[in-house]
LOVO-163767 format. One line per 2 residues: their letters; for each residue x, y, z of C-alpha. Coordinates in nm, 2 decimals. Each point is the difference from the previous one (the first is absolute). Layout:
<atoms>
a = X:Y:Z ~ ...
</atoms>
This chain:
<atoms>
xx = 0.00:0.00:0.00 ~ 0.15:0.33:-0.11
xx = -0.04:0.31:0.21 ~ -0.33:0.17:-0.03
xx = 0.03:0.36:-0.10 ~ -0.18:0.29:0.17
xx = -0.23:0.06:-0.30 ~ -0.13:-0.36:0.02
xx = -0.05:0.03:0.38 ~ -0.19:0.32:-0.05
xx = -0.21:-0.17:-0.26 ~ -0.07:-0.29:0.23
xx = -0.10:0.24:0.27 ~ -0.24:0.18:-0.23
xx = -0.16:-0.33:-0.11 ~ -0.05:-0.11:0.36
xx = -0.14:0.34:0.09 ~ -0.26:-0.03:-0.28
xx = -0.11:-0.33:0.15 ~ 0.00:0.13:0.35
xx = -0.22:0.29:-0.11 ~ -0.25:-0.24:-0.14
xx = 0.00:-0.20:0.32 ~ -0.06:0.31:0.20
xx = -0.31:0.08:-0.21 ~ -0.14:-0.35:0.07
xx = 0.08:0.02:0.37 ~ -0.17:0.34:0.02
xx = -0.32:-0.15:-0.14 ~ 0.03:-0.30:0.24
xx = 0.04:0.20:0.32 ~ -0.18:0.33:-0.07
xx = 0.32:0.17:0.13 ~ 0.25:0.20:-0.20
xx = 0.31:-0.22:-0.03 ~ 0.32:0.10:-0.16
xx = 0.27:-0.26:-0.08 ~ 0.35:0.13:-0.05
xx = 0.32:-0.18:-0.11 ~ 0.28:0.22:0.15
xx = 0.27:-0.27:-0.03 ~ 0.07:-0.26:-0.27
xx = 0.31:-0.21:-0.06 ~ 0.13:-0.32:-0.15
xx = 0.19:-0.23:0.25 ~ 0.13:-0.35:-0.02
xx = -0.23:-0.25:0.16 ~ 0.28:-0.12:0.23
xx = 0.02:0.36:0.15 ~ -0.37:0.03:0.08
xx = 0.04:-0.05:0.37 ~ 0.31:0.22:0.04
xx = -0.04:0.27:0.27 ~ 0.10:0.28:-0.23
xx = -0.28:-0.06:-0.26 ~ -0.31:0.21:0.03
xx = -0.23:-0.29:0.06 ~ -0.26:-0.04:0.27
xx = 0.14:-0.17:0.30 ~ -0.17:-0.22:0.26
xx = -0.03:-0.36:0.10 ~ -0.36:-0.04:-0.12
xx = -0.12:0.19:-0.31 ~ -0.33:-0.03:-0.18
xx = 0.04:-0.07:-0.38 ~ -0.21:-0.07:-0.30
xx = 0.17:-0.18:-0.28 ~ -0.08:-0.08:-0.37
xx = 0.20:-0.21:-0.24 ~ 0.02:0.14:-0.35
xx = 0.12:-0.16:-0.32 ~ 0.06:0.12:-0.35
xx = 0.30:0.15:-0.19 ~ 0.14:0.07:0.35
xx = -0.09:-0.21:0.30 ~ 0.01:0.03:0.38
xx = -0.20:0.09:0.31 ~ -0.15:0.33:0.10
xx = -0.07:0.07:0.37 ~ -0.15:0.29:0.20
xx = 0.14:-0.01:0.35 ~ -0.13:0.19:0.31
xx = 0.14:0.03:0.35 ~ -0.26:-0.11:0.27
xx = -0.11:0.35:0.10 ~ -0.06:0.11:-0.36
xx = -0.19:-0.31:-0.08 ~ -0.22:0.04:0.30
xx = -0.07:0.37:-0.07 ~ -0.08:-0.08:-0.36
xx = -0.23:-0.29:0.09 ~ -0.19:0.20:0.26
xx = -0.06:0.28:-0.25 ~ -0.12:-0.25:-0.27
xx = -0.23:-0.20:0.23 ~ -0.11:0.25:0.26
xx = 0.10:-0.26:0.27 ~ 0.18:0.09:0.32
xx = 0.32:-0.16:0.13 ~ -0.18:-0.22:0.25
xx = -0.25:-0.14:-0.25 ~ -0.02:-0.39:0.02
xx = -0.01:-0.03:-0.38 ~ 0.28:0.24:-0.07
xx = 0.25:-0.27:-0.10 ~ -0.22:-0.15:-0.26
xx = -0.10:0.34:-0.14 ~ 0.37:0.11:0.01
xx = 0.11:-0.27:-0.23 ~ -0.28:0.05:-0.25
xx = 0.03:0.38:0.00 ~ 0.38:-0.01:-0.04
xx = -0.04:-0.26:-0.28 ~ -0.24:0.23:-0.18
xx = 0.22:0.31:0.05 ~ 0.31:-0.19:-0.11
xx = -0.18:-0.14:-0.30 ~ -0.11:0.35:-0.11
xx = 0.35:0.15:0.04 ~ 0.19:-0.29:-0.17
xx = -0.24:-0.02:-0.29 ~ 0.02:0.37:-0.05
xx = 0.38:0.01:0.01 ~ 0.05:-0.31:-0.21
xx = -0.27:0.11:-0.24 ~ 0.18:0.33:-0.05
xx = 0.33:-0.18:-0.07 ~ -0.17:-0.23:-0.25
xx = -0.19:0.28:-0.17 ~ 0.29:0.24:-0.04
xx = 0.23:-0.27:-0.13 ~ -0.27:-0.18:-0.20
xx = 0.07:-0.32:0.18 ~ -0.25:-0.28:0.09
xx = 0.01:-0.13:0.36 ~ -0.21:-0.26:0.18
xx = -0.06:0.00:0.37 ~ -0.07:-0.25:0.28
xx = -0.26:0.06:0.27 ~ 0.12:0.22:0.29
xx = 0.15:-0.18:0.30 ~ 0.02:0.14:0.35
xx = 0.31:-0.07:0.21 ~ 0.15:0.12:0.33
xx = 0.38:-0.01:0.07 ~ 0.33:0.17:-0.03
xx = 0.08:0.18:-0.32 ~ 0.26:-0.26:-0.11
xx = -0.25:-0.28:0.06 ~ -0.27:0.19:-0.20
xx = 0.23:0.07:-0.29 ~ 0.13:-0.36:-0.01
xx = -0.35:-0.16:-0.02 ~ -0.14:-0.20:-0.29
xx = 0.32:-0.14:-0.14 ~ 0.37:-0.01:0.08
xx = 0.17:0.33:-0.09 ~ 0.32:0.01:-0.20
xx = 0.27:0.22:0.15 ~ 0.01:0.22:-0.31
xx = -0.36:0.09:0.00 ~ -0.10:0.37:0.04
xx = -0.26:0.18:0.20 ~ -0.17:0.32:-0.12
xx = -0.07:0.17:0.33 ~ -0.25:0.28:0.02
xx = -0.08:0.16:0.34 ~ -0.37:0.11:-0.01
xx = -0.15:0.26:0.24 ~ -0.38:-0.03:0.04
xx = -0.12:0.35:0.10 ~ -0.35:-0.04:0.14
xx = -0.14:0.31:0.17 ~ 0.19:0.02:0.32
xx = 0.16:-0.35:-0.03 ~ 0.34:-0.07:-0.15
xx = 0.01:-0.36:-0.09 ~ 0.31:-0.14:-0.16
xx = 0.06:-0.30:-0.22 ~ 0.25:-0.16:-0.23
xx = -0.07:-0.12:-0.36 ~ 0.25:-0.27:-0.09
xx = 0.04:-0.12:-0.36 ~ 0.22:-0.31:0.02
xx = 0.12:-0.09:-0.34 ~ 0.13:-0.34:-0.10
xx = 0.33:-0.05:-0.17 ~ 0.01:0.18:-0.34
xx = -0.32:0.18:0.06 ~ 0.15:0.33:0.12
xx = 0.21:0.00:-0.32 ~ -0.32:-0.03:-0.21
xx = -0.18:0.26:0.21 ~ 0.28:0.25:-0.04
xx = 0.03:-0.07:-0.37 ~ -0.37:0.05:-0.05
xx = 0.01:0.33:0.19 ~ 0.29:0.13:-0.20
xx = -0.18:-0.09:-0.32 ~ -0.31:0.19:0.13
xx = 0.22:0.30:0.07 ~ 0.13:-0.01:-0.36
x = -0.34:0.00:-0.15
</atoms>
């Protein structure tokens, strides 16, 4: 994998922002609240470095994540990852339940799966549309664990795989809910993605 130039990173950021904007519109309709999603940080890092302390990735022993496999001209897993306090605040907003509700755990999983599905499909749909690529998706899966465990789910990861990391801020009225969008690309897929983006920039 050759170094990714700043122009390509900026293009990836713009494509992800388009998808995040679409997701915000759908979440606004779901909640009846004004929601803004922002991607202030985006980077490409080797998969083997995903748990390093100096990376701008959500930390914590137990994180809430929604994952979707995708396949096509590039292949991998997309995940939306929330720390516990952000997941809880988001779910209470969506469901109207309180923290001591006996059914909150069940509602939490279903609500986060729905939110994750909206965000992932919007972001991946934006990538596919801009690059004229066709992708197919699995059903969303909910998981709790450390970020390294979440990122390594589904299948064994090769040491030379790459992660497109986007830190998402969910701005909901007075709440500031944070999350990470992880695009984990299988071997060779990042090269194809970068090539497609560069071709799109040349058009």
